[in-house]
C-alpha positions in Angstrom: 182.3 110.8 10.8 182.5 108.8 7.5 180.3 106.0 8.6 177.2 108.7 9.6 177.7 110.4 6.4 176.8 107.2 4.8 174.1 106.3 7.1 172.7 109.7 6.2 173.2 109.1 2.3 171.8 106.1 2.2 168.8 107.1 4.0 168.0 109.8 1.8 168.7 107.4 -1.1 165.9 105.2 0.6 163.6 108.1 1.1 164.0 109.0 -2.4 163.4 105.3 -3.7 160.2 105.4 -1.5 159.0 108.9 -2.8 159.5 107.7 -6.5 157.6 104.5 -5.6 155.0 106.3 -4.0 154.8 108.8 -6.9 154.3 106.2 -9.3 151.7 104.4 -7.2 150.1 107.4 -7.1 150.0 107.9 -10.6 148.5 104.6 -11.4 145.7 105.3 -8.9 144.8 108.6 -10.4 145.0 106.9 -14.0 142.7 104.3 -13.1 140.5 106.5 -11.1 140.1 108.6 -14.3 139.4 106.0 -16.3 136.7 104.7 -14.0 135.4 108.1 -14.1 135.2 107.9 -17.7 133.8 104.6 -18.0 130.8 105.9 -15.3 129.9 108.8 -17.9 130.4 106.9 -21.5 128.7 103.6 -20.6 125.4 104.7 -18.7 122.3 104.5 -20.5 120.7 107.6 -19.0 121.7 111.2 -19.6 124.0 112.6 -16.9 124.6 116.5 -16.4 126.9 118.4 -14.3 125.4 121.7 -13.9 126.8 124.7 -12.5 125.2 127.4 -10.8 124.5 129.4 -13.6 122.8 126.8 -14.9 125.3 125.6 -17.5 126.3 122.3 -18.2 130.1 121.6 -17.5 129.9 118.1 -18.3 127.7 115.2 -19.8 127.5 111.9 -21.5 124.3 112.9 -23.7 126.4 113.0 -27.0 128.0 109.9 -26.2 125.0 108.3 -25.3 123.3 109.8 -28.8 126.4 109.0 -30.6 126.8 112.7 -31.6 130.3 114.8 -31.7 130.6 116.7 -28.7 130.0 120.5 -28.6 132.5 122.8 -27.0 130.3 125.5 -26.4 128.6 126.1 -22.8 125.1 125.2 -23.4 121.9 124.8 -20.7 120.3 121.9 -19.9 117.3 122.5 -22.1 119.6 123.8 -25.2 121.0 120.3 -25.2 117.9 118.4 -24.8 116.3 120.8 -27.2 113.5 121.6 -25.4 110.8 123.1 -27.3 110.7 126.7 -25.6 114.5 126.9 -26.1 114.4 126.2 -29.4 111.9 128.7 -29.9 113.4 131.5 -28.0 116.8 130.4 -29.4 117.8 130.1 -25.9 117.5 128.3 -22.7 116.0 130.2 -20.0 114.6 133.3 -22.4 111.0 132.0 -23.4 107.9 133.1 -21.3 107.2 129.7 -20.4 110.9 128.9 -18.7 109.8 130.5 -15.5 107.6 127.1 -15.1 110.1 124.7 -15.6 109.9 122.2 -13.2 113.6 120.9 -14.2 115.0 124.3 -13.3 113.1 124.9 -10.3 114.1 121.3 -9.1 117.8 122.2 -9.9 117.4 125.7 -8.2 115.9 124.1 -4.8 119.0 121.9 -4.8 121.6 124.1 -4.9 119.8 126.1 -2.0 119.1 123.2 0.1 122.4 121.2 -1.0 120.3 118.0 -0.9 118.8 115.8 -3.5 115.9 114.6 -5.0 115.0 111.2 -6.7 113.0 109.5 -9.4 111.1 112.3 -10.2 108.7 112.1 -13.1 107.8 114.4 -15.3 106.7 115.1 -19.1 109.0 117.4 -21.2 108.3 118.9 -24.6 112.0 118.0 -26.1 113.7 116.5 -29.1 116.5 113.7 -28.3 118.8 113.5 -31.0 117.3 112.8 -34.3 114.1 111.4 -33.1 111.2 113.5 -33.6 110.4 116.2 -31.6 107.4 115.7 -29.0 106.3 115.0 -25.4 108.9 112.8 -23.6 108.4 110.8 -20.5 111.5 111.6 -18.1 112.6 110.2 -14.8 115.0 112.9 -12.9 116.9 112.5 -10.1 119.6 115.2 -8.7 122.3 115.8 -6.2 124.2 118.7 -4.8 128.1 118.5 -5.2 131.2 120.4 -4.1 134.1 120.0 -6.6 137.3 122.1 -6.3 135.4 124.5 -4.1 132.6 125.0 -6.7 129.2 124.4 -6.4 127.2 121.6 -9.1 124.4 119.6 -9.6 124.5 116.3 -10.9 121.5 115.5 -12.7 120.4 112.2 -14.1 117.7 112.0 -16.7 116.2 108.8 -17.8 113.6 108.4 -20.7 111.0 106.1 -19.5 108.5 107.0 -22.5 108.7 103.5 -23.9 107.8 101.9 -20.5 105.0 104.4 -20.1 103.5 103.4 -23.5 103.8 100.1 -23.0 102.1 100.3 -19.6 99.4 102.5 -21.3 98.7 99.9 -23.8 98.7 96.9 -21.3 96.3 98.6 -19.1 94.1 99.6 -22.3 94.1 95.8 -23.3 93.2 95.0 -20.0 90.3 97.2 -20.1 89.3 95.7 -23.3 89.3 92.2 -22.3 87.4 92.9 -19.1 84.6 94.7 -21.1 84.4 91.9 -23.6 84.0 89.5 -20.6 81.6 91.6 -19.1 79.6 91.9 -22.6 80.0 88.0 -22.7 78.4 87.8 -19.3 75.3 89.9 -19.9 74.9 88.3 -23.3 75.0 84.9 -21.9 72.6 86.0 -18.7 69.9 87.6 -21.4 70.0 84.2 -23.2 69.5 82.3 -19.9 66.5 84.5 -19.2 65.0 84.1 -22.5 65.3 80.0 -22.3 63.9 80.4 -18.8 61.0 82.6 -19.9 59.9 79.6 -22.5 60.1 76.9 -19.8 57.4 79.2 -17.7 59.9 81.2 -15.1 62.5 83.1 -14.7 65.4 81.8 -12.5 
C-alpha cells in the first residue's frame, strides 16, 4: 500500500507543478496580450472609438493621440470630437441636426446588420483638440464586435483634411498651368496669323 500511495502523491505533485507552470505561462500570455492591446490603442495615428449600444464611447485613444488628459465621464462620439451641434446643444444627439448625422446613422446600421463599413469619406464640423473649429475631411471605418456578451461598434476616424487640401491645391495649380499654355498657344497662333497676313496670306 505504501508504493501506490507514494505513486499517487508523486502524480499529484507533478500535476500541481504542471498547473503552477501552466498558470504562470497563461499569466504571462495575458500580460503580453494586454501590452499588445494597449500598444495598438496608444500608438495608432487615427482616432479609435469603442462605442456601446447607447452611443457612448467606452474606450478611445483620442486623448492619447491629442496629448490630452483622459476624461472618465461617459461621452458620446460627437461630444469627444466637439461637434458643432453637440457644442451648441451642450450634448450629443440633442440638436435638431443630429438626426441627419451620417456617422450616427452608420453606427446604427452597423449594430443592426452586425456588419462593417470601410473608408467612408465625410465632412464634419468639429474641433479637434486645440485646433480651430471648422470643417474637417474625415475617413471613417466601423465594425461590429461582441465582447463579453455585449455589443459594440469599433470606429476608426482618420483626419484627411491636409491630404484633401494638398490634392485641391495641386488640381488648382494644374488648371492654372494648363490655362497658361492655352493662352500662350492662342497668343502664338495669333502672332503667326498676323505675320502670314503681312506676307500676303494666312496659313
